[in-house]
C-alpha positions as CSV (number, residue, x, y, z in Angstrom):
1,M,105.1,91.1,126.8
2,I,104.6,87.5,125.6
3,H,102.8,85.2,128.0
4,F,103.4,81.5,128.3
5,M,100.2,79.9,129.5
6,T,100.6,76.6,131.3
7,S,99.9,75.0,134.6
8,N,103.2,73.1,134.3
9,K,106.0,75.2,136.0
10,H,108.7,73.0,134.5
11,K,107.5,73.7,130.9
12,Y,107.5,77.4,131.6
13,Q,111.0,77.3,133.2
14,E,112.4,75.4,130.2
15,A,110.8,77.8,127.7
16,E,112.0,80.8,129.6
17,K,115.7,79.6,129.5
18,I,115.4,78.8,125.8
19,L,113.8,82.1,124.8
20,K,116.1,84.2,127.0
21,N,119.0,83.0,124.8
22,H,117.2,84.7,121.9
23,K,116.6,87.9,123.9
24,I,112.8,87.1,124.2
25,E,111.3,87.6,127.6
26,I,108.2,85.7,128.6
27,K,105.9,85.9,131.6
28,W,104.3,82.8,133.1
29,L,100.5,82.6,133.2
30,P,100.0,79.6,135.6
31,E,96.5,79.0,134.4
32,G,95.0,76.0,132.8
33,Y,93.0,76.2,129.6
34,E,90.5,74.1,127.9
35,E,92.1,71.0,126.4
36,I,90.1,69.1,123.9
37,Q,90.6,65.4,123.3
38,S,92.0,64.9,119.8
39,D,94.3,62.7,117.8
40,T,96.9,65.4,117.1
41,L,98.8,67.9,119.1
42,E,98.1,70.6,116.5
43,E,94.4,70.2,117.0
44,V,94.7,70.5,120.8
45,V,96.9,73.6,120.5
46,T,94.7,75.3,117.9
47,A,91.6,74.7,119.9
48,A,93.3,76.1,123.1
49,L,94.4,79.3,121.3
50,K,90.9,79.8,120.0
51,S,89.4,79.4,123.5
52,I,91.7,82.1,125.0
53,D,90.7,85.7,124.7
54,K,94.3,87.1,124.9
55,D,97.0,87.8,122.4
56,Q,100.8,87.7,122.7
57,I,100.3,84.3,124.2
58,I,102.1,80.9,123.8
59,I,100.5,77.6,124.3
60,E,102.4,74.3,124.1
61,D,101.4,70.7,124.0
62,A,103.8,67.8,123.8
63,G,103.8,64.1,123.7
64,L,105.9,61.0,123.7
65,F,105.1,58.8,120.6
66,I,106.5,55.2,120.9
67,K,106.7,53.2,117.7
68,A,106.1,49.7,119.2
69,L,103.0,51.1,120.9
70,S,101.6,52.6,117.7
71,G,102.4,56.1,118.9
72,F,101.0,55.6,122.4
73,P,100.9,57.6,124.7
74,G,101.1,60.4,122.1
75,V,98.5,63.2,122.8
76,Y,97.6,61.4,126.0
77,S,101.1,61.6,127.5
78,R,100.2,63.7,130.5
79,F,97.3,61.4,131.5
80,I,99.4,58.3,131.1
81,E,102.3,59.9,133.0
82,D,99.8,60.7,135.8
83,T,98.3,57.2,135.8
84,I,100.9,54.6,135.0
85,G,104.1,56.8,134.9
86,N,107.4,55.8,133.5
87,E,107.3,52.4,135.2
88,G,104.1,51.6,133.4
89,I,105.6,52.6,130.0
90,L,108.6,50.4,130.7
91,N,106.3,47.5,131.6
92,L,104.5,47.9,128.3
93,L,107.8,47.7,126.4
94,K,109.3,44.8,128.5
95,E,109.1,42.3,125.6
96,Q,109.7,44.8,122.8
97,D,113.0,45.0,120.8
98,N,111.9,48.1,119.0
99,R,112.1,51.0,121.5
100,K,112.2,53.8,119.0
101,A,110.2,56.9,120.1
102,E,109.8,60.6,119.3
103,F,109.2,63.5,121.6
104,I,107.0,66.0,119.7
105,S,106.2,69.6,120.8
106,V,103.7,71.9,119.2
107,I,103.8,75.5,120.1
108,G,100.9,77.8,119.3
109,F,101.4,81.6,119.3
110,K,98.7,84.2,119.0
111,N,100.3,87.5,118.1
112,E,99.1,91.0,118.7
113,K,97.0,90.9,115.5
114,G,95.2,87.7,116.7
115,E,96.9,85.6,114.1
116,E,97.5,82.0,115.3
117,L,100.8,80.4,114.3
118,L,101.9,76.8,115.0
119,F,105.5,75.5,115.3
120,K,106.6,71.9,115.7
121,G,109.7,70.4,117.2
122,I,110.7,66.7,117.1
123,V,113.5,64.8,118.7
124,K,114.0,61.2,117.8
125,G,115.3,58.6,120.2
126,E,114.5,55.5,122.1
127,I,113.1,54.3,125.4
128,A,115.6,53.1,128.0
129,T,115.1,49.8,129.7
130,K,114.9,51.4,133.2
131,T,114.5,55.0,134.6
132,R,117.8,56.8,134.7
133,G,118.7,60.3,136.1
134,K,117.1,62.8,138.4
135,E,116.9,65.9,136.2
136,G,114.1,67.2,134.1
137,F,110.5,66.0,134.4
138,G,107.9,63.7,132.9
139,Y,109.4,61.1,130.6
140,D,112.9,62.5,130.7
141,P,114.2,59.6,132.8
142,I,113.3,57.0,130.1
143,F,114.0,59.0,126.9
144,I,117.5,58.7,125.2
145,P,117.9,61.0,122.2
146,E,119.3,59.6,118.9
147,G,123.1,59.5,118.9
148,E,123.3,59.8,122.7
149,D,123.8,57.2,125.5
150,K,122.2,59.2,128.4
151,T,118.6,60.0,129.1
152,F,117.4,63.6,129.2
153,A,117.2,63.2,133.0
154,E,120.9,62.2,133.2
155,D,122.1,65.3,131.3
156,I,119.9,68.3,131.5
157,G,122.4,70.3,129.4
158,M,121.9,67.8,126.6
159,K,118.2,68.1,126.9
160,N,118.3,71.9,126.8
161,R,120.4,71.6,123.5
162,L,118.3,68.9,121.8
163,S,114.8,69.1,123.1
164,H,111.6,69.0,121.1
165,R,110.4,72.1,123.0
166,K,113.6,74.0,122.1
167,K,113.2,73.1,118.4
168,A,109.6,74.3,118.4
169,L,110.3,77.5,120.3
170,E,113.2,78.4,118.1
171,E,111.0,78.0,115.0
């Protein structure tokens, strides 16, 4: 059995749906793990995998990287979401014309041999001018994927088809 370790129930539920389509069952370990402060998602995930004394485990870290803000909030996305939220991000971009952004997910998997593998998924898009939609979680109400006109929170089916997490998990 593969375990998905996260304290974020929404991440687990999203991963469970994605992997079920590939006939892979996962079990939720609703535990936190040591998260280092780092400049990259890869370093955060690698350090987390090394700190956990289990195999057949998935760890995921994700971030919203906004061009006009030099990649901010990036690896600090969860902290920024908890402190200033979507409205704070929108305020930071109020005078910006360039609203390009990327959602990036890095999945770490430690297999039964203890080998650590990393997988990355990226979805490009832009930041909306206001929050839109009630689905999803986190930055979903302000992120519009490239080629679309709705936010992830307005169309959860679209999010499930295009998401950064889906791309990383399918790798």
